[in-house]
C-alpha positions in Angstrom: -0.2 -0.6 -0.4 1.1 3.3 -0.9 2.0 6.1 1.8 1.3 9.1 2.4 2.8 12.1 1.3 3.3 13.2 4.7 4.2 9.6 6.3 6.9 9.7 4.2 8.1 13.1 4.9 8.0 12.4 8.5 10.0 8.9 8.0 12.4 11.0 6.4 12.4 13.9 9.1 13.4 10.8 12.1 16.4 9.4 10.1 18.1 13.3 9.5 17.3 13.4 13.4 20.0 10.2 13.9 21.9 12.3 12.2 21.0 15.6 14.0 22.1 13.5 16.9 25.3 12.2 16.3 26.4 16.1 14.7 25.6 16.9 18.5 27.6 14.3 20.2 30.3 15.3 17.6 30.5 18.8 18.8 30.3 18.3 21.9 33.2 16.0 21.7 34.8 18.5 19.3 34.5 21.6 22.0 36.1 18.9 24.7 38.8 19.0 22.0 38.4 15.5 22.0 40.0 13.1 18.4 36.9 12.9 16.1 36.8 11.0 13.1 36.8 13.9 9.8 35.7 11.4 7.7 32.4 11.2 10.3 31.9 14.9 9.8 32.1 14.7 5.7 29.6 11.8 5.4 27.0 14.1 8.3 27.7 16.2 5.3 27.1 14.1 2.6 23.8 12.9 4.3 22.8 16.2 5.0 23.1 17.4 1.6 21.9 14.5 -0.4 18.9 13.0 1.7 18.5 16.4 3.6 18.2 18.8 0.3 18.3 17.0 -2.2 15.4 14.3 -1.7 13.6 15.4 1.6 14.0 19.3 0.5 13.5 18.6 -3.0 10.2 16.9 -2.6 9.0 19.6 -0.8 10.0 22.5 -2.7 9.4 21.0 -5.8 6.2 19.0 -5.2 4.3 19.7 -2.1 5.2 23.7 -1.7 3.5 24.3 -5.3 0.2 22.3 -5.1 -0.1 23.4 -1.0 0.1 27.3 -3.2 -2.4 26.2 -5.5 -4.6 25.2 -3.0 -4.3 28.7 -1.7 -1.7 28.7 1.1 0.5 31.4 0.5 4.8 30.8 -1.1 5.5 34.1 1.1 5.1 34.6 5.2 4.0 31.5 7.4 4.3 28.8 6.7 5.7 28.6 3.3 8.2 30.9 3.2 9.6 30.5 6.2 10.2 26.9 5.5 11.8 27.8 2.1 14.1 30.4 4.3 14.8 28.0 6.3 15.6 25.5 3.8 18.3 27.7 2.1 19.9 28.7 5.4 20.1 24.8 6.0 21.8 24.8 2.8 24.6 27.4 3.8 25.1 26.0 7.1 26.1 22.7 5.1 28.4 24.3 2.4 30.4 26.0 5.1 30.5 22.2 7.3 31.6 20.9 3.6 34.4 23.5 3.4 35.5 23.9 7.2 35.7 20.0 6.9 38.0 19.6 3.9 39.7 22.6 5.8 40.4 20.9 8.9 41.1 17.5 7.4 43.6 18.9 5.6 45.7 20.3 8.9 44.2 23.9 9.4 43.5 24.2 12.4 41.9 27.1 12.4 39.2 25.1 10.6 37.7 24.2 14.2 35.7 27.3 14.0 33.8 27.6 11.2 33.1 23.8 11.5 31.8 23.7 15.5 29.3 27.5 14.1 28.1 25.1 10.7 27.5 22.4 13.4 25.4 24.1 16.1 24.0 26.6 13.2 22.7 23.2 11.8 21.6 21.8 15.4 20.2 24.9 16.1 17.9 24.9 12.7 16.9 21.9 11.9 14.6 20.5 15.0 12.4 23.3 15.3 12.2 23.1 11.4 11.1 20.3 11.9 8.6 20.3 14.4 7.3 23.3 12.2 6.5 20.3 9.6 5.7 17.4 11.7 3.0 19.8 14.0 1.7 22.3 12.0 2.7 22.2 7.8 1.6 17.9 7.1 -1.5 18.8 9.2 -2.1 21.1 7.4 -1.2 19.7 4.5 -3.5 16.4 5.4 -6.5 18.1 5.9 -5.9 20.0 2.7 -5.1 17.8 0.1 -7.3 15.1 -1.4 -7.4 11.3 -1.9 -6.8 11.8 -5.4 -3.9 14.6 -5.3 -2.1 12.8 -1.7 -2.1 9.7 -4.3 -0.5 11.3 -7.2 1.9 13.7 -4.7 3.2 9.6 -3.9 3.3 9.0 -7.1 5.9 12.1 -8.3 7.7 10.7 -4.5 8.3 8.0 -5.8 9.7 9.3 -8.9 11.9 11.6 -7.1 13.6 8.5 -5.0 13.8 6.7 -8.4 16.0 9.0 -10.0 17.8 9.7 -6.7 18.1 5.9 -7.0 17.1 3.3 -4.4 20.5 3.0 -3.0 21.1 5.5 -2.3 17.7 6.0 -0.1 19.2 3.2 1.6 23.1 3.7 1.5 21.7 7.3 3.2 19.8 5.4 6.0 22.4 3.0 6.7 24.9 6.3 7.3 22.2 7.8 9.6 22.2 4.6 12.1 25.6 3.9 11.3 27.2 7.5 12.9 24.4 7.4 15.9 25.6 4.4 17.0 29.2 5.0 15.9 28.7 8.3 18.4 26.8 7.1 21.3 30.2 6.4 22.7 31.2 10.0 23.1 
């Protein structure tokens, strides 16, 4: 049976939250000057860029938000304008995270400051962003969209997954689970 689009997006939130938990533990370790595997930070940046942004936000911005706009939800202001702004802000943090992780791995110890700043920025942004979607946007969406629109949107979501590749999705779920488990030791 095909899942409702908001159920799909909510399940992706749970995967993103695993990365955020791992990121919080690594941030704390870095603040205590503990050694962390920079490849783990690079994997988090790749996860946030591909899974959270291209896959998850892509479904929202290219598919869900336009339908909601057609149904009368304004694209500026609350909630869509705010969420779109937060997506852009998240991209900025992810870019900074990726760049500072590369610089830090290359031996630039001063890159630790922007590395921590970008991680803290993501940790500050995403929990509230996810809450807004789970408890405001998605319930509103479920009330606005007809069963036919939900089915059509679910099919479009499946196309996004097919374009990205089902193995890519599974790989990022696995990365999230591995990093969540690996960082529990911190």
